[in-house]
C-alpha positions in Angstrom: -8.6 23.5 -13.4 -11.0 24.9 -10.2 -14.0 23.8 -9.1 -16.5 24.9 -6.2 -19.1 22.9 -5.0 -21.7 23.9 -1.9 -24.5 22.6 -0.6 -26.3 25.8 -0.2 -28.1 25.9 -3.0 -29.1 22.5 -2.8 -32.4 20.9 -1.3 -32.2 19.8 2.0 -33.4 16.2 1.6 -30.7 16.2 -1.3 -27.6 17.3 0.3 -26.1 14.1 1.8 -26.0 12.7 -1.5 -24.5 15.9 -3.3 -22.0 15.5 -0.4 -21.4 12.6 -1.0 -20.7 12.6 -4.9 -18.8 15.9 -4.3 -16.3 13.9 -1.9 -15.9 11.0 -4.4 -15.0 13.5 -7.0 -12.2 15.7 -5.2 -10.7 12.4 -3.7 -12.1 9.1 -3.8 -15.5 7.3 -2.8 -16.0 7.2 1.3 -19.1 6.6 3.1 -20.5 9.3 5.2 -22.5 9.4 8.4 -23.9 12.8 9.3 -25.1 14.4 12.2 -28.3 15.9 10.5 -28.2 15.3 6.7 -31.3 17.7 6.2 -29.4 20.3 7.5 -25.9 19.7 6.6 -24.2 22.3 5.1 -20.4 22.2 3.4 -18.3 24.0 1.1 -15.4 22.6 -1.2 -13.0 23.8 -3.7 -10.4 22.4 -5.2 -7.2 23.5 -7.3 -5.5 21.6 -9.5 -1.5 21.6 -10.0 -0.5 18.7 -12.2 -0.9 15.4 -10.5 -1.2 17.2 -7.1 -4.4 18.7 -5.8 -5.4 21.1 -3.3 -8.7 21.4 -1.6 -10.5 23.7 0.9 -13.1 22.1 2.6 -15.7 23.2 5.3 -18.4 21.5 6.7 -20.6 20.5 9.6 -19.9 18.0 11.9 -19.1 14.4 9.9 -17.6 11.2 9.8 -16.1 9.6 7.0 -15.3 5.9 6.4 -12.8 4.2 3.6 -14.0 0.4 3.6 -13.0 -2.7 1.7 -15.4 -2.3 -1.1 -14.2 1.1 -1.7 -10.8 0.1 -3.0 -11.5 -3.3 -4.7 -10.0 -3.3 -8.2 -8.4 0.1 -7.8 -4.9 0.0 -9.2 -3.3 3.8 -8.3 -2.8 4.0 -4.4 -3.2 7.9 -3.7 -2.6 9.7 -0.2 -4.3 12.7 1.5 -2.5 14.9 3.7 -4.9 16.8 5.8 -4.3 20.1 7.7 -7.1 21.1 10.2 -7.4 24.9 10.1 -10.4 24.6 12.8 -11.5 22.3 15.4 -10.2 18.7 15.9 -10.3 15.9 14.0 -10.0 12.1 14.7 -8.2 9.5 12.2 -7.9 6.2 12.4 -6.4 3.6 10.1 -4.6 0.0 10.6 -4.9 -0.1 14.4 -3.8 3.6 14.9 -5.4 6.7 15.8 -4.3 10.6 15.5 -6.2 13.4 17.1 -5.2 16.4 14.9 -6.0 19.9 15.9 -4.8 22.8 13.9 -1.1 23.3 13.9 -0.2 19.7 12.9 -1.0 17.7 9.7 -1.3 14.0 9.1 -1.4 11.1 6.3 -4.1 9.1 4.8 -3.5 6.2 2.8 -6.4 5.0 0.2 -5.5 1.8 0.0 -6.5 0.9 3.4 -9.7 0.9 5.2 -9.8 4.1 7.7 -12.7 6.3 9.9 -12.0 10.2 9.9 -14.0 12.3 11.4 -14.8 15.6 13.5 -17.4 16.2 15.8 -17.7 20.0 15.0 -17.8 22.1 12.4 -14.5 22.1 10.8 -12.2 23.9 8.2 -9.2 22.1 6.4 -6.9 22.0 3.7 -6.3 18.6 2.0 -3.3 17.9 -0.6 -4.1 14.6 -2.6 -1.0 13.1 -4.0 -0.2 9.9 -5.9 1.4 7.5 -4.3 4.2 6.8 -6.5 5.0 10.9 -6.2 5.7 10.6 -2.3 7.7 6.6 -2.7 9.9 8.3 -5.5 10.9 11.0 -2.8 11.0 9.0 0.2 11.0 5.3 1.3 7.5 3.6 2.4 5.7 6.6 2.5 2.8 4.4 4.4 4.9 4.1 7.7 3.6 7.6 8.6 0.1 7.5 8.2 -1.1 8.2 11.7 1.7 10.0 12.8 1.1 13.7 13.3 3.6 16.4 11.9 4.4 20.0 12.8 2.9 22.2 10.4 3.4 25.7 12.0 7.1 25.8 12.0 10.0 24.9 9.8 9.7 22.6 6.9 6.1 21.8 7.9 5.2 25.7 8.4 6.4 26.2 4.9 4.3 23.4 3.1 1.3 24.8 4.8 2.3 28.3 4.0 2.3 27.0 0.1 -1.2 25.6 0.7 -2.6 28.7 1.7 -0.8 30.7 -1.0 -0.9 29.0 -3.8 -4.7 28.9 -4.4 -4.9 32.3 -4.3 -2.3 32.7 -7.4 -3.9 29.8 -9.3 -5.3 32.3 -12.0 -2.2 34.0 -12.4 -0.3 30.4 -13.3 0.4 29.3 -16.6 -0.1 25.2 -16.9 3.6 24.9 -16.4 3.8 26.6 -13.4 1.1 25.0 -12.0 2.8 21.6 -12.5 6.0 22.8 -11.2 5.0 24.1 -8.0 2.9 21.1 -7.4 6.3 18.7 -7.5 7.7 21.6 -5.3 4.9 21.2 -2.8 5.3 17.5 -2.6 9.2 18.1 -2.2 8.4 20.1 1.0 5.8 18.0 2.2 8.7 15.3 2.3 11.2 17.8 3.9 8.4 18.1 6.4 8.0 14.9 7.1 11.8 13.6 6.8 12.7 16.8 9.4 10.7 14.6 12.1 13.2 12.1 14.2 10.6 9.7 14.2 11.3 8.7 10.4 14.8 7.4 11.4 12.8 5.3 14.2 9.4 4.3 12.5 9.2 0.4 12.4 12.8 -0.4 13.2 15.4 0.3 15.6 16.8 3.6 15.9 20.4 2.7 14.2 19.0 0.1 11.3 16.8 3.1 10.6 19.6 5.7 10.6 21.6 3.2 8.1 18.5 3.3 6.1 17.9 7.2 5.7 21.7 7.6 5.5 21.4 4.7 2.1 18.5 6.6 1.0 19.7 10.2 0.8 23.1 8.9 -0.3 21.2 6.9 -3.7 19.0 9.6 -4.6 22.1 12.3 -5.4 24.0 9.6 -6.9 21.0 8.1 -9.3 22.6 9.3 -12.3 25.9 7.5 -11.7 26.1 4.3 -13.5 28.5 3.1 -11.3 26.4 3.1 -8.5 26.0 -0.2 -7.1 25.3 -2.3 -3.7 29.5 -2.2 -2.9 29.7 1.5 -3.5 26.7 2.7 -1.7 27.9 0.5 1.6 31.4 1.7 1.4 29.7 5.4 1.0 27.5 5.0 4.1 29.7 3.3 6.1 28.1 -0.6 6.4 29.3 -3.7 5.1 27.9 -4.9 1.9 25.9 -7.8 3.5 24.9 -5.4 6.1 23.8 -3.7 3.5 21.6 -6.3 1.6 20.4 -7.4 5.1 18.6 -3.9 5.8 16.8 -4.2 2.4 15.6 -8.0 3.1 13.9 -6.2 5.9 11.9 -3.7 3.4 10.8 -6.6 1.4 12.6 -5.1 -1.7 16.3 -5.5 -2.9 18.5 -2.5 -3.3 18.9 -3.0 -6.8 15.0 -3.1 -7.3 14.6 0.0 -5.4 17.2 2.0 -7.1 16.1 0.7 -10.4 12.6 2.0 -9.2 13.7 5.5 -8.1 15.5 5.8 -11.4 11.8 4.9 -13.4 10.1 7.7 -11.1 12.7 10.0 -12.1 12.8 9.4 -16.0 8.8 9.5 -15.8 8.9 12.7 -14.0 10.9 14.0 -17.1 8.9 12.4 -19.6 5.7 14.2 -18.0 7.4 17.7 -18.5 6.1 19.2 -21.9 9.0 21.5 -22.2 11.5 18.7 -21.5 13.7 18.2 -25.4 15.2 15.2 -24.4 14.2 12.0 -26.2 12.8 9.0 -24.1 16.3 7.4 -24.8 18.4 10.5 -23.4 16.4 10.6 -20.6 17.0 7.0 -19.7 20.8 7.4 -20.3 20.9 10.4 -18.0 19.1 8.7 -15.1 21.5 5.4 -15.4 20.2 2.9 -17.7 22.3 1.9 -21.0 20.0 -0.5 -22.2 17.1 0.9 -23.9 15.6 -2.2 -24.6 15.5 -3.4 -20.6 14.8 0.2 -19.6 11.5 0.4 -21.9 10.6 -3.1 -20.5 10.9 -2.1 -17.2 8.8 1.3 -17.7 6.0 -0.7 -19.3 6.3 -3.1 -16.6 5.9 -0.4 -13.9 3.7 2.1 -15.4 1.8 0.1 -18.1 2.8 1.6 -21.3 6.2 1.6 -22.7 7.7 5.7 -22.5 7.0 6.9 -25.9 3.5 6.3 -25.5 3.4 7.4 -22.3 4.7 11.1 -23.0 2.9 10.9 -26.2 -0.5 10.0 -23.8 0.5 12.8 -21.0 0.2 15.2 -24.0 -2.7 14.6 -25.3 -4.0 14.7 -22.0 -2.5 18.2 -20.7 -4.8 20.8 -20.1 -4.1 24.1 -23.0 -5.8 26.6 -20.9 -3.2 29.3 -19.3 
């Protein structure tokens, strides 16, 4: 699906409300503060790639505020990834602030209050992605909000290149292709974040952070192995099992629960794929769940419905247009 919204055809006194509604629809509810509401000009185009959306936004000077009443009762957390293409933007959340100019990008978390602003006309690209999609690929992605990442070189450059390229190819893609490239775009985002050395040191000592990153990599590469357990992980990563449990105690989650969560996310991604011919039981077994009753119970606890119903719901809601 592609949608385009502009204020150019809107009566001046109605432009601020029109833009409020456009932003809430494309992202989530925010309070907007305009420099000159009646003369405000903005254009917003959004392309949907499965559960991921890419938007191109151009607007006059503006402040966006995410306030506590905006997310009360909201269950699903999302992240916005903003890539400025013109003018500096400022963002503050959880007591931290980043000033990001073209050549960088940063993450915003929907479940915490924040302020986002630009004092001049700005042109930016924004990726909206579910928190679960990021958490399924990296531990605690909220650690990296208010950090500016490289958007011009390496994995970050490839990520932003894809942001620019995909909308131009949108009309020629099947729905299956859109879902697939949406996931690949998230993979590139994760690569760009992990390429930054601060990822290893964020929120902890360099040594402990490096151990966690090594553990993360090993577990993700061996999720399908039934024999994956704390003792094996500790041996493979050159640490004691006791130290492994201590590292994860600092994250507020046990290593066993984290492994289970990663397997559940992997199963969910396969169940979302309309071309995946495996049964839910076969998918569960492929990702290390030997007890189908336990898997179904854990999946429902995590995602709200049993795996079979989840697959049926996704199938019914999937667009049929090419």
